[in-house]
Wavefront OBJ file of the C-alpha trace (Angstrom):
o trace
v 139.823 110.012 212.013
v 137.576 109.397 215.024
v 137.573 111.728 217.999
v 139.400 110.423 221.048
v 137.328 110.533 224.224
v 138.939 110.687 227.648
v 136.725 110.101 230.669
v 138.742 111.567 233.542
v 137.229 111.126 237.002
v 138.372 112.872 240.181
v 138.355 109.929 242.595
v 137.771 111.687 245.907
v 135.507 112.104 248.927
v 133.687 115.300 249.892
v 135.460 118.155 251.672
v 132.563 119.691 253.585
v 131.247 118.902 257.050
v 130.684 115.269 256.036
v 133.196 113.500 253.775
v 130.972 110.527 252.945
v 131.910 106.868 252.715
v 134.371 105.020 250.510
v 131.630 102.674 249.363
v 129.148 105.325 248.209
v 131.529 108.069 247.028
v 134.042 105.860 245.209
v 133.395 102.143 244.800
v 129.685 101.895 243.926
v 129.527 104.785 241.425
v 132.670 103.735 239.524
v 131.501 100.131 239.334
v 128.006 101.222 238.226
v 129.482 103.400 235.480
v 131.707 100.599 234.220
v 128.850 98.107 234.217
v 126.623 100.490 232.226
v 129.350 101.162 229.632
v 130.777 97.621 229.484
v 129.527 97.092 225.927
v 131.463 100.212 224.820
v 134.748 99.166 226.467
v 135.236 102.605 228.027
v 138.566 103.098 229.785
v 138.750 105.546 232.682
v 141.406 107.941 233.857
v 141.131 108.093 237.642
v 142.705 111.189 239.160
v 143.090 109.767 242.634
v 143.081 112.095 245.635
v 146.306 110.536 246.895
v 146.488 112.708 250.007
v 143.494 110.816 251.337
v 145.371 107.525 250.902
v 148.401 108.933 252.716
v 146.265 110.225 255.580
v 144.329 106.959 255.843
v 147.547 105.029 256.432
v 148.868 107.606 258.909
v 145.664 107.775 260.944
v 145.093 104.005 260.890
v 147.828 103.570 263.498
v 145.552 105.408 265.940
v 142.212 104.355 264.433
v 142.395 100.760 263.116
v 138.901 101.100 261.606
v 140.535 103.106 258.795
v 142.575 100.118 257.644
v 139.461 98.650 256.060
v 138.860 101.869 254.082
v 142.460 101.940 252.899
v 142.383 98.292 251.850
v 139.074 98.770 250.025
v 140.439 101.692 247.985
v 143.800 99.967 247.441
v 142.151 96.821 246.091
v 139.715 98.794 243.925
v 142.492 100.803 242.283
v 144.637 97.727 241.771
v 141.721 95.921 240.127
v 140.909 98.908 237.890
v 144.555 99.227 236.857
v 144.654 95.532 235.959
v 141.627 96.086 233.714
v 143.457 98.789 231.750
v 142.172 101.908 233.487
v 144.627 104.739 234.097
v 145.559 105.857 237.638
v 146.959 109.403 237.883
v 147.684 112.084 240.486
v 145.105 114.447 241.968
v 146.226 116.667 244.830
v 144.021 118.150 247.535
v 146.658 119.107 250.120
v 144.156 119.989 252.848
v 144.647 116.379 254.001
v 147.931 117.596 255.511
v 145.878 119.480 258.118
v 142.895 117.139 258.431
v 142.596 114.285 260.918
v 140.302 111.507 262.105
v 138.498 111.515 265.444
v 135.982 109.188 267.047
v 133.281 111.328 265.419
v 134.800 110.986 261.944
v 137.045 113.069 259.709
v 137.731 116.651 260.801
v 138.454 118.482 257.535
v 140.553 121.642 257.598
v 140.589 123.441 254.236
v 142.366 126.590 255.423
v 145.310 125.466 253.252
v 143.291 124.276 250.266
v 145.816 124.871 247.462
v 149.337 123.510 246.954
v 150.373 127.159 246.747
v 149.511 127.578 250.436
v 152.625 125.554 251.318
v 156.351 126.320 251.131
v 158.463 125.140 248.201
v 159.954 122.295 250.241
v 156.551 121.266 251.553
v 155.166 121.248 247.994
v 157.973 118.972 246.841
v 157.414 116.633 249.785
v 153.669 116.504 249.132
v 154.094 115.712 245.435
v 156.662 113.016 246.253
v 154.687 111.174 248.913
v 151.329 111.516 247.147
v 152.774 110.131 243.916
v 154.442 107.323 245.846
v 151.081 106.417 247.404
v 149.881 105.639 243.857
v 153.017 104.016 242.449
v 153.028 101.646 245.424
v 149.700 100.367 244.046
v 150.008 100.607 240.247
v 153.732 100.816 239.584
v 155.646 103.448 237.627
v 152.762 104.663 235.440
v 151.980 107.984 237.153
v 152.948 111.082 235.152
v 149.741 113.144 234.858
v 148.300 115.692 237.280
v 145.062 117.540 237.983
v 145.056 120.336 240.521
v 142.438 120.169 243.246
v 139.698 122.719 242.645
v 141.410 123.690 239.345
v 143.842 125.761 241.462
v 146.996 125.403 239.355
v 148.028 129.061 239.175
v 150.531 130.595 239.564
v 152.049 127.463 238.017
v 155.661 128.506 238.498
v 155.280 127.964 242.256
v 154.573 124.246 241.789
v 156.239 123.481 238.439
v 159.671 122.603 239.819
v 158.236 119.999 242.205
v 156.084 118.433 239.488
v 158.944 118.314 236.999
v 161.410 116.925 239.534
v 159.039 114.105 240.464
v 158.279 113.091 236.876
v 154.909 114.769 236.366
v 154.801 116.241 232.848
v 151.168 116.030 231.699
v 148.453 118.272 233.126
v 144.693 118.142 232.687
v 143.370 121.007 234.795
v 142.650 123.845 232.350
v 139.337 124.306 230.550
v 138.582 126.917 227.895
v 137.344 130.237 229.336
v 137.325 128.787 232.849
v 137.258 131.403 235.597
v 136.693 131.400 239.351
v 136.864 134.595 241.388
v 136.426 132.736 244.676
v 139.232 133.869 247.000
v 140.052 130.364 248.239
v 139.687 128.643 244.862
v 140.810 131.218 242.299
v 141.795 130.316 238.753
v 141.738 132.123 235.412
v 141.948 130.198 232.132
v 140.399 132.908 229.966
v 143.630 133.291 227.972
v 144.033 129.566 227.249
v 143.902 128.423 223.614
v 140.817 126.599 222.355
v 142.791 123.507 221.346
v 142.867 119.799 222.178
v 146.430 119.877 223.528
v 149.530 122.041 223.725
v 152.924 122.238 225.406
v 153.615 124.883 228.036
v 156.303 125.894 230.528
v 155.464 128.580 233.116
v 151.739 129.011 232.534
v 149.365 126.226 231.464
v 147.225 128.819 229.671
v 150.118 129.914 227.437
v 151.372 127.633 224.669
v 155.151 127.143 224.491
v 156.348 124.774 221.771
v 159.507 123.838 223.702
v 157.751 123.592 227.063
v 158.358 120.615 229.335
v 154.672 120.142 230.164
v 151.814 118.908 228.005
v 148.314 120.246 228.633
v 145.334 118.125 227.630
v 142.525 120.417 228.766
v 139.135 119.381 230.001
v 136.579 120.070 227.282
v 134.135 122.875 227.971
v 130.729 124.234 227.070
v 128.923 127.574 227.237
v 126.010 127.287 229.663
v 123.015 129.585 230.042
v 121.699 130.687 233.449
v 118.506 128.719 232.739
v 120.413 125.467 233.113
v 121.451 126.291 236.676
v 117.870 127.220 237.605
v 116.729 123.873 236.218
v 119.530 122.091 238.058
v 118.439 123.643 241.364
v 114.895 122.399 240.775
v 116.059 118.898 239.843
v 118.089 118.649 243.037
v 114.954 119.382 245.024
v 112.301 117.584 242.981
v 114.119 115.274 240.557
v 113.504 112.072 242.493
v 115.806 109.096 242.993
v 117.121 109.193 239.422
v 118.820 112.511 240.159
v 120.089 111.487 243.579
v 123.894 111.303 243.693
v 125.657 108.145 244.808
v 127.787 110.169 247.218
v 126.688 110.490 250.827
v 128.778 113.470 251.923
v 128.520 117.270 251.860
v 130.460 119.555 249.502
v 132.374 122.715 250.336
v 130.433 125.821 249.444
v 131.594 128.627 247.186
v 131.175 132.291 247.970
v 127.760 133.758 247.118
v 129.116 135.505 244.037
v 129.872 132.147 242.398
v 126.229 131.096 242.453
v 124.863 134.541 241.569
v 127.064 134.718 238.468
v 125.864 131.335 237.165
v 122.231 132.150 237.806
v 122.363 135.474 235.965
v 124.749 135.165 232.991
v 126.288 132.778 230.483
v 129.380 131.031 231.844
v 131.876 128.450 230.658
v 131.666 125.035 232.321
v 133.520 121.759 232.011
v 132.024 118.972 229.906
v 130.910 116.694 232.706
v 129.055 113.494 233.539
v 128.158 114.801 236.994
v 124.443 114.972 237.763
v 122.339 117.177 235.527
v 125.407 118.443 233.646
v 125.536 115.104 231.818
v 122.516 116.339 229.886
v 124.632 118.761 227.821
v 127.373 116.313 226.793
v 126.231 116.326 223.159
v 126.192 120.130 223.099
v 129.721 120.215 224.534
v 130.864 117.623 221.988
v 129.401 119.612 219.103
v 131.128 122.788 220.303
v 134.365 120.808 220.536
v 133.954 119.519 216.990
v 133.154 122.994 215.662
v 136.673 124.207 216.524
v 138.373 121.092 215.156
v 138.796 119.277 218.453
v 140.421 115.848 218.197
v 140.140 115.026 221.919
v 136.928 115.225 223.953
v 138.057 115.192 227.591
v 135.071 114.726 229.903
v 135.412 115.197 233.648
v 133.407 113.546 236.388
v 133.367 112.824 240.095
v 132.144 109.387 241.193
v 130.542 110.967 244.273
v 128.428 113.222 242.001
v 127.224 110.523 239.607
v 123.572 109.534 239.522
v 121.401 107.063 237.649
v 120.395 109.969 235.394
v 123.962 111.054 234.624
v 125.133 107.521 233.812
v 122.127 107.031 231.531
v 122.874 110.341 229.807
v 126.488 109.324 229.219
v 125.353 106.037 227.689
v 122.904 107.952 225.499
v 125.735 110.238 224.392
v 127.946 107.267 223.482
v 125.148 105.807 221.378
v 124.695 109.152 219.605
v 128.378 109.501 218.666
v 129.509 105.906 218.040
v 132.693 106.940 216.208
v 134.542 108.096 219.347
v 137.591 106.130 220.511
v 138.096 105.650 224.258
v 141.684 106.452 225.295
v 143.619 107.237 228.469
v 146.704 109.336 229.102
v 148.815 106.241 228.521
v 148.018 106.807 224.820
v 149.962 110.100 225.000
v 152.971 108.788 226.908
v 155.142 109.015 223.800
v 154.721 112.815 223.838
v 156.606 113.236 227.120
v 159.825 115.167 226.494
v 161.810 112.420 228.236
v 160.548 109.996 225.599
v 161.319 112.099 222.506
l 1 2 3 4 5 6 7 8 9 10 11 12 13 14 15 16 17 18 19 20 21 22 23 24 25 26 27 28 29 30 31 32 33 34 35 36 37 38 39 40 41 42 43 44 45 46 47 48 49 50 51 52 53 54 55 56 57 58 59 60 61 62 63 64 65 66 67 68 69 70 71 72 73 74 75 76 77 78 79 80 81 82 83 84 85 86 87 88 89 90 91 92 93 94 95 96 97 98 99 100 101 102 103 104 105 106 107 108 109 110 111 112 113 114 115 116 117 118 119 120 121 122 123 124 125 126 127 128 129 130 131 132 133 134 135 136 137 138 139 140 141 142 143 144 145 146 147 148 149 150 151 152 153 154 155 156 157 158 159 160 161 162 163 164 165 166 167 168 169 170 171 172 173 174 175 176 177 178 179 180 181 182 183 184 185 186 187 188 189 190 191 192 193 194 195 196 197 198 199 200 201 202 203 204 205 206 207 208 209 210 211 212 213 214 215 216 217 218 219 220 221 222 223 224 225 226 227 228 229 230 231 232 233 234 235 236 237 238 239 240 241 242 243 244 245 246 247 248 249 250 251 252 253 254 255 256 257 258 259 260 261 262 263 264 265 266 267 268 269 270 271 272 273 274 275 276 277 278 279 280 281 282 283 284 285 286 287 288 289 290 291 292 293 294 295 296 297 298 299 300 301 302 303 304 305 306 307 308 309 310 311 312 313 314 315 316 317 318 319 320 321 322 323 324 325 326 327 328 329 330 331 332 333 334 335 336
């Protein structure tokens, strides 16, 4: 039996002082990736930052220039859906507090996590963000990825997700841990498996749980990699230059110090230099009997190098089968 590969991309802008453009953070990198992998018939899962779509429409009444951005994203997603790619829900709720001015987007990340909102606000956010996607692709949205991996404590958001028909999650990755105060998560107790059901905690398997976890695959990374990555960002040339033209949020200093001084667990990713360890991540996945290799990416962070590395990986492991979350729809408890 061949391994199933899921390429799940967080379709979003930047959240720092400069969000970047729709063309360079979303459209161009996705289209470049699809063109490079056309011969492999790779299907994408796009976790769309739906809050951005909602805010675009709201702000366009005051700033008509935003209508063009909304229409560009709308048409892109509709086209991708028609080609068999999977559109699912990604939530960065800071868009509730962000707004557009004549100088551009003013991003307020003081309420970065869904958990920073009340129970009623969470339910309203899930409802309107999901509707922003179903208005484009129809009733095919049932999977979720938490912004910044911030899904815990899950019980605070589970009722809203369940009520609005979200039953599949793909946020967890094996041994994942962030001690950053604003973006905390702890997946160190999660099983090293390709999928499992859960109820109150996505890191704890519960056979009768209402939610299915299909975790992002992971890889153990040495500090040397991060030193090399820092050098490549400075001296790597155009091949290592990201498509995206915005600026990221920064983590606390401890985040970077930890990765530069000790082994850490990272997601299997096609972003930038991380695409260079896809084969290593795949081999680690195979060593524990993995049947699904779930690779994450962010269009804004793709580069010519990372796309080439992904193509090289596909040529190295030709027996993988490209799937989306639609292939797991039969596992939803409502369908059993």
